[in-house]
C-alpha positions as MATLAB code, in Angstrom:
seq = 'XXXXXXXXXXXXXXXXXXXXXXXXXXXXXXXXXXXXXXXXXXXXXXXXXXXXXXXXXXXXXXXXXXXXXXXXXXXXXXXXXXXXXXXXXXXXXXXXXXXXXXXXXXXXXXXXXXXXXXXXXXXXXXXXXXXXXXXXXXXX';
ca = [
       0.000    0.000    0.000;
       1.285    3.474   -0.811;
       0.631    6.595    1.180;
      -2.171    8.709   -0.307;
      -1.265   11.980   -2.023;
      -3.413   15.070   -1.771;
      -3.312   15.530   -5.551;
      -5.031   12.155   -5.994;
      -8.003   12.974   -3.733;
     -11.376   14.558   -4.394;
     -13.867   15.980   -1.925;
     -16.594   13.437   -1.203;
     -14.397   10.452   -2.056;
     -14.671    7.479    0.300;
     -11.139    6.592    1.403;
     -11.922    3.871    3.920;
     -14.832    1.717    5.089;
     -14.997   -0.875    7.809;
     -17.449   -2.830    9.909;
     -16.288   -3.747   13.410;
     -18.089   -5.993   15.872;
     -17.429   -5.218   19.526;
     -17.880   -7.928   22.128;
     -17.999   -7.639   25.884;
     -14.634   -9.308   26.409;
     -13.094   -6.430   24.429;
     -14.773   -3.970   26.788;
     -13.150   -5.687   29.756;
      -9.731   -5.640   28.057;
     -10.179   -1.967   27.204;
     -11.134   -1.220   30.816;
      -7.867   -2.811   31.922;
      -5.818   -0.898   29.378;
      -7.490    2.468   30.011;
      -8.129    2.181   33.734;
     -11.834    2.969   33.167;
     -13.495    0.318   35.314;
     -16.927    1.950   35.433;
     -19.203   -1.105   35.755;
     -21.696    0.249   33.177;
     -19.153   -1.083   30.684;
     -19.387   -4.701   31.822;
     -22.293   -5.306   34.252;
     -25.923   -5.463   33.114;
     -27.317   -4.886   36.611;
     -25.330   -1.678   37.139;
     -26.224   -0.412   33.660;
     -29.930   -1.117   34.341;
     -29.763    0.602   37.754;
     -28.310    3.649   35.997;
     -31.296    3.685   33.605;
     -29.244    2.525   30.619;
     -30.544    0.103   27.974;
     -27.589   -2.236   28.587;
     -23.830   -2.402   28.907;
     -22.213    0.448   26.978;
     -18.981    0.530   25.001;
     -16.469    3.070   26.263;
     -16.713    6.287   24.256;
     -12.963    6.478   23.788;
     -12.885    2.886   22.554;
     -15.521    3.750   19.964;
     -13.543    6.838   18.996;
     -10.344    4.817   18.625;
     -12.004    2.145   16.516;
     -13.485    4.843   14.283;
     -10.137    6.438   13.405;
      -8.307    3.152   12.730;
      -9.479    2.802    9.089;
      -8.025    6.257    8.416;
      -4.711    5.270   10.009;
      -4.674    2.115    7.889;
      -5.372    4.223    4.783;
      -2.344    6.327    5.774;
      -0.279    3.146    5.473;
      -0.322    2.725    9.243;
       1.368    6.075    9.893;
      -0.652    7.457   12.828;
       1.804   10.367   13.054;
       0.066   11.856   10.013;
      -3.072   12.424   12.086;
      -2.647   15.992   13.318;
      -6.110   16.505   14.814;
      -9.108   14.336   15.629;
     -12.358   15.632   17.078;
     -15.820   14.280   17.650;
     -18.920   14.494   19.808;
     -20.519   11.450   21.340;
     -24.161   11.496   20.215;
     -25.533    8.054   21.130;
     -24.344    5.160   23.260;
     -23.235    1.860   21.773;
     -25.049   -0.913   23.638;
     -23.077   -4.161   23.529;
     -25.335   -7.216   23.565;
     -23.971  -10.086   25.700;
     -24.238  -12.562   22.801;
     -24.320  -10.613   19.535;
     -22.039   -7.748   20.532;
     -22.430   -4.451   18.698;
     -21.664   -3.853   15.045;
     -20.164   -0.464   14.165;
     -20.056    0.766   10.593;
     -17.359    3.299    9.761;
     -17.162    5.321    6.552;
     -14.354    7.831    5.987;
     -14.797   10.490    3.283;
     -12.687   13.404    2.153;
     -14.367   16.545    3.508;
     -11.871   19.318    2.741;
      -8.562   19.557    0.875;
      -6.140   22.371    1.661;
      -2.493   22.550    0.638;
      -0.922   19.497    2.276;
      -3.789   18.648    4.641;
      -7.032   16.759    4.195;
      -9.992   16.701    6.530;
     -11.496   13.242    6.615;
     -15.094   13.106    7.818;
     -16.157    9.951    9.623;
     -19.649    8.540    9.729;
     -19.857    6.007   12.538;
     -23.124    4.198   13.021;
     -24.586    1.467   15.167;
     -28.029    0.011   14.620;
     -28.602    2.429   11.754;
     -27.986    5.508   13.908;
     -24.961    7.786   14.014;
     -23.053    7.469   17.295;
     -20.307   10.045   16.723;
     -21.212   13.539   15.600;
     -18.959   15.827   13.605;
     -16.184   13.235   13.673;
     -13.314   14.811   11.756;
      -9.713   13.750   11.276;
      -7.150   16.192    9.928;
      -4.252   14.437    8.207;
      -0.929   15.669    6.838;
      -0.294   14.156    3.417;
       3.087   15.691    2.700;
];
């Protein structure tokens, strides 16, 4: 795979797509790695007591999974990501058996000199879970 060049891109072009299925064991591993042991991320009873529809994926885990297709498109060079912003708009409920399937689509939003803004659409159950998810990448 070769690194993308700004001259080869057009606004609106899809540069990466991926479907990721999250399972509860991944939530537990992420809790260990991040230190976020809030039980809403692994216990149904605590999630229900908090008024939640079920165990939720960590927001930062969702955010990290969403940017990975862009990093892969950059030939694995995460140092080319110079900015990444998003808003969390809906929770990702992780079913104990089926997990949760996230769909990620990365499109070119803006091209300027050596930088591209890649707009992410991240959805779960047909609804967007990250709002205004934008990755600014250096392509020089």
